[in-house]
C-alpha positions in Angstrom: 24.4 97.4 24.7 26.4 94.6 23.2 23.3 92.5 22.7 21.8 95.4 20.6 24.9 95.4 18.4 24.8 91.6 17.9 21.1 91.7 17.0 21.7 94.6 14.6 24.4 92.6 12.9 22.0 89.8 12.5 19.4 92.2 11.0 22.1 93.5 8.7 22.9 90.0 7.5 19.2 89.4 6.9 18.9 92.6 4.9 21.9 91.7 2.7 20.5 88.2 2.2 17.1 89.6 1.2 18.8 92.1 -1.2 21.0 89.5 -2.8 18.3 86.9 -3.4 15.8 89.6 -4.6 18.3 90.8 -7.2 18.9 87.2 -8.3 15.1 86.8 -8.7 15.0 89.9 -10.8 17.9 88.9 -13.0 16.7 85.3 -13.5 13.2 86.1 -14.4 10.0 84.2 -13.6 9.1 80.5 -14.1 6.4 80.4 -16.8 4.8 78.4 -19.6 6.1 79.4 -23.0 3.2 77.9 -24.8 4.2 74.3 -25.1 2.8 73.3 -21.6 6.3 73.1 -20.1 7.2 75.5 -17.3 10.8 76.9 -17.5 12.8 80.0 -16.9 13.1 81.5 -20.4 15.1 84.6 -19.4 17.9 82.9 -17.4 20.6 82.8 -20.1 20.1 86.3 -21.5 22.9 88.9 -21.2 22.3 92.2 -19.6 22.1 93.7 -23.1 19.1 91.5 -24.0 17.6 91.3 -20.4 13.8 91.2 -20.2 13.9 94.0 -17.7 15.0 96.5 -20.4 13.1 94.9 -23.3 9.4 94.7 -22.7 8.7 93.2 -26.1 10.1 89.9 -24.9 7.5 89.6 -22.2 5.1 87.9 -24.7 7.3 84.8 -24.4 5.4 83.8 -21.2 1.9 82.7 -21.9 0.8 81.4 -18.5 0.4 82.6 -15.7 -1.0 85.8 -17.0 1.1 88.9 -16.0 3.7 86.8 -14.3 6.6 89.0 -15.5 5.0 92.1 -14.1 4.3 90.3 -10.8 7.9 89.1 -10.7 9.3 92.6 -11.3 7.1 94.3 -8.7 7.6 91.6 -6.0 11.4 91.4 -6.2 11.8 95.2 -6.6 9.8 95.7 -3.4 11.8 93.0 -1.6 15.1 94.5 -2.9 14.2 97.9 -1.6 13.1 96.6 1.8 16.3 94.5 2.1 18.5 97.5 1.3 16.7 99.8 3.7 16.9 97.1 6.4 20.6 96.6 5.8 21.2 100.4 6.0 19.2 100.9 9.2 20.8 97.9 10.9 24.3 99.1 9.9 23.4 102.5 11.4 22.3 100.7 14.6 25.5 98.7 14.7 27.5 101.9 14.5 25.4 103.6 17.1 25.7 100.7 19.5 29.4 100.4 19.1 29.9 104.1 19.7 27.6 103.9 22.7 29.5 100.8 24.0 32.9 102.3 23.6 32.3 105.9 24.5 29.7 105.2 27.1 32.3 103.9 29.4 34.6 106.9 28.8 32.2 109.4 30.3 32.4 110.1 34.0 29.2 110.4 35.8 29.1 113.1 38.4 28.2 112.0 41.9 25.8 114.3 43.6 26.9 114.9 47.1 24.3 114.9 49.9 23.9 118.2 51.7 
């Protein structure tokens, strides 16, 4: 039972890690060519008010690869959702395992007498 709790804690840490880095990927934006042949992150220094996620007209900044902004948003949104779901499920498993570990020893098992 304790091994289940430890592995669920490891899964929870992985889910949080995935969610944090996915949100950073969403906020930072994609690496793209802005038209001068140099690949850079054009949306890194934007404030949340001018963020590319909320202003689709700024997507024309990236010339190459085609549709990279949409790809970035879809990929990191899916990873963010999966990471959050994983963290929640593993946290539920940790709670369930700890309750089973602590309360499982409190219950007395009835011994069946031989007739």
